[in-house]
C-alpha positions in Angstrom: -62.8 -42.1 -32.8 -62.3 -44.0 -29.6 -58.9 -45.4 -30.8 -57.8 -41.9 -31.8 -58.7 -40.6 -28.4 -56.8 -43.4 -26.7 -53.7 -42.8 -28.8 -53.9 -39.0 -28.0 -54.1 -39.8 -24.3 -51.2 -42.2 -24.4 -49.1 -39.6 -26.3 -50.1 -36.9 -23.8 -49.1 -39.2 -20.9 -45.8 -40.0 -22.4 -45.1 -36.3 -23.1 -46.0 -35.5 -19.5 -43.7 -38.2 -18.1 -40.9 -36.9 -20.4 -41.4 -33.3 -19.2 -41.5 -34.4 -15.6 -38.4 -36.5 -16.0 -36.6 -33.6 -17.6 -37.6 -31.2 -14.9 -36.6 -33.5 -12.1 -33.3 -34.5 -13.7 -30.6 -34.2 -11.0 -28.1 -31.3 -11.2 -24.6 -32.3 -12.0 -23.6 -30.4 -8.8 -26.0 -32.4 -6.6 -23.7 -35.2 -5.6 -20.5 -33.1 -5.1 -22.5 -30.5 -3.1 -24.0 -33.2 -0.9 -20.6 -34.9 -0.2 -18.9 -31.6 0.5 -21.7 -30.4 2.8 -21.5 -33.7 4.8 -17.7 -33.3 5.3 -18.1 -29.6 6.3 -20.8 -30.4 8.8 -18.6 -33.1 10.3 -15.9 -30.5 10.9 -18.1 -27.6 12.0 -21.1 -29.1 13.7 -24.5 -27.6 13.8 -24.7 -23.8 13.8 -24.3 -20.8 11.4 -21.6 -20.0 8.9 -20.8 -17.5 6.2 -20.5 -19.3 2.8 -18.2 -17.8 0.2 -17.3 -19.4 -3.2 -14.3 -18.6 -5.4 -13.9 -20.0 -8.9 -10.3 -20.6 -10.0 -11.3 -23.2 -12.6 -12.5 -23.2 -16.2 -16.0 -24.0 -15.0 -18.3 -21.3 -16.3 -18.9 -18.6 -13.6 -22.6 -18.5 -14.3 -22.9 -22.0 -12.7 -21.7 -20.8 -9.3 -25.2 -19.6 -8.1 -26.6 -23.1 -8.7 -23.7 -24.6 -6.7 -24.2 -22.1 -3.9 -27.9 -22.9 -3.7 -27.3 -26.7 -3.5 -24.5 -26.3 -0.9 -26.8 -24.1 1.3 -29.5 -26.7 1.0 -27.3 -29.6 1.8 -25.6 -27.8 4.7 -29.0 -27.0 6.1 -29.9 -30.7 6.0 -26.9 -31.3 8.3 -27.8 -28.4 10.7 -25.5 -25.7 9.2 -27.3 -22.5 8.3 -25.6 -20.2 5.9 -25.8 -16.6 7.1 -24.4 -13.1 6.5 -20.9 -11.7 7.2 -21.8 -11.3 10.9 -21.2 -15.0 11.5 -18.0 -15.9 13.3 -17.8 -19.2 11.4 -16.7 -19.2 7.7 -16.9 -21.8 5.0 -14.7 -20.7 2.0 -15.2 -23.0 -1.0 -12.8 -22.8 -3.9 -13.2 -24.5 -7.3 -9.7 -25.3 -8.6 -8.2 -27.6 -11.2 -5.0 -29.0 -12.7 -4.1 -31.1 -15.7 -5.6 -34.2 -14.0 -8.6 -33.2 -12.0 -11.0 -30.6 -10.7 -11.5 -30.0 -7.0 -14.1 -28.5 -4.6 -12.0 -27.3 -1.7 -13.7 -26.1 1.5 -11.7 -24.2 4.2 -13.7 -24.3 7.4 -12.8 -21.4 9.8 -14.1 -21.7 13.3 -12.6 -19.0 15.6 -8.8 -19.2 15.3 -8.9 -22.8 13.9 -8.9 -23.5 10.2 -9.4 -27.0 8.6 -9.7 -28.1 5.0 -11.7 -30.8 3.2 -12.2 -31.5 -0.5 -14.2 -33.4 -3.1 -12.8 -34.5 -6.4 -14.9 -33.8 -9.6 -14.7 -36.2 -12.5 -13.5 -34.0 -15.5 -15.5 -36.1 -17.8 -18.7 -35.4 -15.9 -18.1 -31.8 -14.9 -21.1 -29.5 -15.5 -21.2 -28.3 -19.1 -21.7 -24.7 -20.1 -25.3 -23.7 -20.6 -26.8 -20.7 -22.4 -28.1 -18.9 -19.4 -29.6 -15.5 -19.4 -27.1 -12.6 -18.9 -25.3 -10.1 -20.9 -22.1 -9.6 -22.9 -19.8 -6.6 -22.2 -18.1 -4.8 -25.1 -15.6 -2.0 -25.1 -14.9 0.7 -27.7 -11.7 2.7 -27.4 -12.5 6.4 -27.6 -9.1 8.1 -27.2 -5.4 7.1 -26.4 -2.7 9.4 -25.1 0.7 9.3 -23.5 -0.5 11.8 -20.8 -2.0 10.5 -17.6 -5.8 10.7 -17.7 -7.7 10.8 -14.4 -11.3 11.3 -15.7 -13.0 12.1 -19.0 -16.4 13.4 -20.2 -17.8 13.2 -23.7 -19.9 16.2 -24.5 -22.0 17.3 -27.5 -18.9 19.3 -28.7 -16.1 16.8 -28.0 -14.1 15.3 -25.2 -12.9 16.8 -21.9 -10.0 15.1 -20.2 -8.8 15.7 -16.6 -5.1 15.4 -16.2 -3.2 15.8 -13.0 -2.5 19.5 -13.7 -4.6 20.5 -16.7 -8.0 20.2 -18.3 -7.8 19.3 -22.0 -10.5 20.0 -24.6 -10.6 17.9 -27.8 -12.8 18.1 -30.9 -13.6 15.2 -33.2 -12.5 15.7 -36.8 -12.3 13.4 -39.8 -8.7 12.6 -38.9 -9.6 11.8 -35.3 -9.4 13.8 -32.1 -7.8 17.3 -32.3 -6.7 19.2 -29.2 -8.4 22.6 -28.9 -7.4 24.0 -25.6 -5.6 23.4 -22.3 -6.5 25.1 -19.0 -4.3 24.8 -15.9 -6.1 23.6 -12.8 -3.7 25.6 -10.6 -3.1 23.2 -7.8 -1.5 24.7 -4.7 -0.9 21.4 -3.0 1.5 18.6 -3.9 0.1 16.0 -6.3 -0.2 12.6 -4.7 1.3 9.4 -6.2 -2.1 8.2 -7.2 -4.2 11.3 -8.0 -7.9 11.1 -8.7 -10.5 13.2 -10.3 -14.2 13.2 -11.1 -16.1 15.2 -13.8 -19.9 15.4 -14.3 -22.0 16.9 -17.0 -24.3 19.7 -15.7 -28.0 19.0 -15.4 -28.8 21.2 -18.5 -25.9 19.5 -20.4 -24.4 22.9 -21.0 -21.3 22.5 -18.9 -19.4 20.4 -16.3 -18.2 20.3 -12.8 -14.8 18.7 -12.1 -13.2 17.7 -8.8 -9.5 17.1 -8.1 -7.6 17.1 -4.8 -8.1 20.5 -3.2 -9.6 22.1 -6.4 -13.0 22.3 -8.1 -13.5 23.5 -11.6 -16.6 24.5 -13.5 -16.9 24.8 -17.3 -19.6 26.1 -19.6 -20.1 26.2 -23.4 -22.6 26.9 -26.1 -23.6 24.1 -28.4 -22.9 26.2 -31.4 -19.5 27.4 -30.2 -16.1 25.7 -30.9 -14.5 24.0 -27.9 -11.8 26.7 -27.8 -14.5 29.1 -26.5 -15.0 27.1 -23.3 -15.2 29.2 -20.2 -13.4 27.4 -17.3 -13.0 28.6 -13.7 -11.0 26.7 -11.1 -10.7 27.5 -7.4 -9.1 26.0 -4.3 -11.8 24.1 -2.4 -12.2 21.5 0.4 -15.9 21.1 -0.4 -17.2 17.6 -0.7 -17.1 15.9 -4.2 -20.3 14.8 -6.0 -20.1 11.0 -6.1 -23.7 10.3 -7.1 -25.6 12.3 -9.6 -29.0 11.6 -11.2 -28.8 10.7 -14.9 -29.0 13.7 -17.1 -32.4 14.0 -18.7 -32.4 12.8 -22.3 -34.8 13.5 -25.2 -36.6 11.3 -27.5 -36.7 7.5 -26.9 -34.3 7.8 -23.9 -36.5 10.3 -22.0 -38.7 7.7 -20.3 -35.9 5.5 -19.1 -33.9 8.5 -17.8 -37.0 9.7 -16.0 -37.4 6.3 -14.3 -33.7 6.4 -13.2 -34.2 9.9 -11.8 -37.0 9.0 -9.5 -35.9 9.7 -5.9 -32.2 10.1 -6.8 -30.6 13.0 -5.1 -27.0 14.1 -5.4 -24.7 12.6 -2.8 -21.5 14.3 -1.8 -18.5 13.0 0.1 -15.4 14.6 1.6 -12.1 13.6 -0.1 -8.8 13.1 1.7 -6.6 15.4 -0.4 -3.4 14.0 1.2 -4.3 10.4 0.2 -6.5 9.0 -2.6 -9.8 8.0 -0.8 -12.9 9.5 0.7 -13.1 10.0 4.5 -16.5 8.3 4.8 -18.3 11.6 5.8 -21.1 12.1 3.3 -24.0 14.4 2.6 -27.3 13.8 1.0 -28.0 10.2 2.2 -29.5 8.7 5.4 -27.1 10.7 7.6 -25.0 7.6 8.5 -21.3 8.0 7.7 -19.3 5.2 6.0 -15.9 3.8 6.7 -13.2 5.4 4.4 -13.9 4.2 0.9 -12.5 4.5 -2.7 -15.7 4.6 -4.7 -19.4 4.6 -4.2 -22.5 4.6 -6.4 -26.3 4.3 -5.9 -28.3 1.2 -6.8 -31.6 2.3 -8.2 -33.8 -0.8 -7.7 -37.1 1.0 -7.4 -38.4 4.4 -6.3 -38.3 3.1 -2.7 -35.1 1.0 -2.7 -31.9 2.9 -3.6 -29.0 1.8 -1.4 -25.6 3.3 -1.6 -22.9 0.8 -2.7 -19.4 1.6 -1.4 -16.0 0.0 -1.7 -14.0 0.5 1.4 -10.2 0.8 1.7 -10.3 -2.4 3.7 -11.6 -4.3 0.6 -15.2 -4.7 1.9 -18.1 -3.9 -0.3 -21.1 -2.6 1.7 -24.5 -1.1 1.1 -25.9 1.8 3.1 -29.7 1.7 3.3 -32.2 3.0 5.9 -29.3 4.0 8.2 -27.7 0.5 8.2 -24.5 -0.9 6.7 -24.5 -4.4 5.3 -21.7 -6.4 3.7 -22.2 -7.7 0.2 -21.0 -11.2 -0.3 -19.6 -12.6 -3.6 -17.3 -9.6 -4.1 -13.9 -11.2 -3.2 -12.8 -10.8 -6.8 -13.7 -7.1 -7.0 -11.1 -4.4 -7.4 -11.4 -0.8 -6.2 -13.3 0.5 -9.3 -17.0 -0.1 -10.1 -19.9 1.7 -11.7 -23.6 1.1 -12.3 -24.8 0.1 -15.7 -28.5 0.4 -16.7 -28.4 -2.2 -19.4 -32.0 -3.3 -19.5 -30.8 -6.9 -19.4 -31.7 -9.3 -16.6 -32.9 -7.2 -13.7 -32.3 -4.1 -15.7 -29.3 -2.8 -13.7 -25.8 -4.3 -13.1 -22.6 -3.2 -11.4 -19.5 -3.4 -13.6 -16.5 -4.1 -11.4 -12.8 -4.3 -12.1 -10.8 -7.3 -11.0 -9.0 -7.5 -7.7 -5.3 -7.1 -7.3 -2.7 -5.0 -9.1 -3.2 -6.8 -12.4 -1.2 -5.6 -15.4 -3.9 -7.0 -17.6 -7.2 -6.1 -15.8 -10.8 -7.0 -16.7 -14.3 -5.8 -16.1 -17.3 -8.0 -15.2 -20.9 -7.3 -14.7 -22.7 -8.4 -11.6 -26.3 -8.4 -10.4 -27.1 -7.6 -6.8 -30.7 -8.8 -6.2 -30.0 -8.7 -2.4 -26.8 -8.7 -0.5 -24.9 -11.1 -2.8 -23.1 -10.2 -6.0 -23.9 -12.7 -8.8 -21.8 -12.7 -12.0 -24.0 -11.6 -15.0 -21.3 -11.6 -17.7 -18.0 -13.1 -18.6 -14.8 -11.1 -17.8 -14.0 -8.4 -20.4 -10.2 -8.1 -20.9 -9.1 -4.5 -20.9 -5.5 -4.8 -22.0 -4.1 -3.0 -19.0 -4.9 -1.7 -15.5 -8.3 0.0 -15.0 -7.5 3.1 -13.0 -11.0 4.7 -13.0 -14.5 3.9 -14.1 -17.8 5.7 -13.9 -21.3 5.7 -15.3 -22.0 8.0 -18.3 -24.6 10.7 -17.9 -27.4 8.7 -19.7 -26.7 5.7 -17.5 -26.6 3.2 -20.4 -22.8 2.8 -20.6 -19.7 2.9 -18.4 -16.5 4.8 -19.1 -13.1 3.5 -18.0 -9.6 4.8 -18.0 -7.0 2.0 -18.7 -3.2 2.3 -18.2 -2.2 0.1 -21.1 0.6 -2.5 -21.0 3.7 -1.0 -22.7 6.6 -2.8 -24.2 10.0 -2.4 -22.4 11.5 0.9 -23.2 8.3 2.5 -24.4 6.2 5.1 -22.6 2.9 4.2 -21.0 -0.3 4.9 -22.8 -3.7 5.8 -21.3 -6.9 4.7 -23.1 -10.4 6.0 -22.5 -12.9 3.3 -23.2 -16.7 3.1 -23.4 -18.2 -0.2 -22.1 -21.7 -1.2 -23.2 -23.7 -4.4 -22.8 -25.9 -6.5 -25.1 -28.4 -9.0 -23.7 -27.8 -12.7 -24.3 
């Protein structure tokens, strides 16, 4: 009995040592982060600096938060505290690679002076992909047309498309979508080069409200009626557009989740510059503080008490508005001008799905989590096969819709695709 006890104690001790050794194993980023932090501190000296990281390498994006934490820790050891966007000093770190090597490149900006330092990574010892928590985005093409689509809404009876001059109603048949009716919007103002529109399902799911530059349209229908019997009324209007709407109440298993998302959410409206393609920044239904001009905005429902407004400005900045204060969100350098909230239930439960930056002919969507004022990638990029021209959250909050201007072979007309984007937890 004594021998058995001794053996058990020895095995337990060895297991404990093994677990401890595993838990204290150094991160593969530890040495590169320490070296780069030392070089940055030598250039910058003690003080504060804004830290940004951009990944232009094949290193998995989900490893960037770990690198950021280590760099922040190592910089602090050398007297450099990483702070928000209000800091005048900036440390821009880029992960890049070529056929021979990988590099950690830091651009240190202090006032009008910019200096660069770098650390080489051994390709054979580069951090390997890990199966971290997150989600996978998937897209499902709903409808494709040669006509320009500005916005779309799937209803119990079919599909409603907003085109620059008309509203189109389609019904799903065994052979696919069939056009039922077209209604002229009746614009009295010239259409801009980059027209925009928004459409929302009414709270009782019995109709819709659509906004275009200088016009607002309302539609109603009966669930038992064919789409051709839709009643639509459009009028000239400079009223603010609805940019945030509580998720439409669902029935059955979705009711509880929809109720949680509705807590404290009130419609937010914003004035649209009909001569351009963005909102002026004057909003109703929030804290009373206006925003700089912006392209898109949505609300982050973190809890009943925490629901900041997230907005993408025409200057490229992504900011939150909460308790009357504007704060810049870091980690959004790669964001484009379209994003929408996704209540996936994965990770923190809610993500922001953002398009890529730049005028890409082959755009992508990626999910991000925003636990505070930093956007952290939560998924790999989802190739969309063209340029994302609009995106929005579907009424139930569980998926995101996107309009994509598809790549067209030379000599062929452009195609517009309406996609539904959903997420599955890893």
